[in-house]
C-alpha positions in Angstrom: 12.5 -63.9 -1.9 15.2 -66.2 -0.7 18.9 -65.8 -1.2 18.9 -68.1 -4.2 16.1 -66.1 -5.8 17.9 -62.8 -5.1 21.1 -64.2 -6.7 19.2 -65.3 -9.8 17.4 -62.0 -10.0 20.8 -60.1 -9.8 22.2 -62.5 -12.5 19.3 -61.7 -14.7 19.7 -58.0 -14.2 23.4 -58.1 -15.1 22.6 -60.1 -18.3 20.1 -57.4 -19.1 22.7 -54.7 -18.6 25.2 -56.5 -20.8 22.7 -56.9 -23.6 21.7 -53.3 -23.5 25.3 -52.3 -24.2 24.8 -54.1 -27.6 21.3 -52.7 -28.2 19.2 -53.8 -31.1 18.9 -51.4 -34.1 15.7 -49.4 -34.0 14.3 -48.5 -37.4 11.2 -46.3 -37.7 9.6 -46.0 -41.1 9.0 -42.3 -42.1 7.4 -40.6 -44.9 8.0 -40.6 -48.6 9.3 -37.0 -48.5 12.7 -36.1 -47.1 12.8 -34.9 -43.5 13.4 -31.2 -43.0 16.9 -30.1 -42.2 17.8 -30.2 -38.5 17.3 -27.1 -36.4 20.1 -25.1 -34.9 20.7 -26.0 -31.2 22.9 -24.3 -28.7 25.1 -27.0 -27.1 27.1 -26.4 -23.9 30.0 -28.9 -23.4 29.3 -30.9 -20.3 32.1 -33.1 -18.8 31.1 -36.8 -18.8 28.4 -36.3 -21.4 27.9 -36.3 -25.1 25.1 -34.4 -26.8 22.6 -36.3 -28.9 21.4 -33.7 -31.3 17.8 -33.1 -32.0 16.1 -34.6 -35.0 12.8 -34.8 -36.8 10.8 -37.9 -35.8 7.9 -39.4 -37.7 4.6 -39.3 -35.8 1.0 -39.5 -36.9 1.9 -39.1 -40.6 4.2 -36.1 -40.4 7.7 -35.0 -39.2 7.9 -33.6 -35.6 10.9 -32.0 -34.0 12.5 -33.8 -31.1 15.0 -31.7 -29.0 18.5 -33.0 -28.4 19.6 -34.2 -25.0 22.7 -35.2 -23.0 23.8 -38.8 -22.7 26.3 -40.1 -20.2 29.6 -41.0 -21.8 30.6 -44.6 -21.9 34.3 -45.3 -21.4 35.7 -47.1 -24.5 32.8 -46.2 -26.7 31.9 -43.4 -29.1 28.4 -42.1 -29.8 27.1 -42.6 -33.4 24.2 -40.2 -33.9 20.8 -41.3 -35.3 20.1 -40.7 -39.0 17.5 -40.8 -41.7 18.3 -43.0 -44.7 16.3 -43.3 -47.9 15.0 -46.8 -48.4 13.1 -47.6 -51.6 10.1 -45.2 -51.6 10.4 -43.9 -48.0 12.9 -42.7 -45.3 13.9 -44.8 -42.3 15.2 -43.4 -39.0 18.0 -45.3 -37.3 18.5 -44.5 -33.6 21.8 -43.3 -32.3 24.0 -46.0 -30.6 27.3 -46.6 -28.9 30.2 -48.1 -30.9 33.4 -49.5 -29.3 36.5 -47.4 -30.0 38.6 -48.8 -32.8 
């Protein structure tokens, strides 16, 4: 790859990184019944990270627990956790996402 190709490739990667900061909303259609309440999780505060709590996901026709995990903090942003919302006759999962501080 020549120097021009490398520059274009780098430019494309920086555009990709910029667009990921404003990620699209992910909605997963769940079941008709309300998801179970979240499980208790032991969370240890880690400098430079936020904890994305576990939740029930919808897989193969039923709710399945997904453990929480740590996410690198983003300066100037706050973490909005994922959530289940009732929509007509079913529940929709909205992934967690970063929001700029207000």
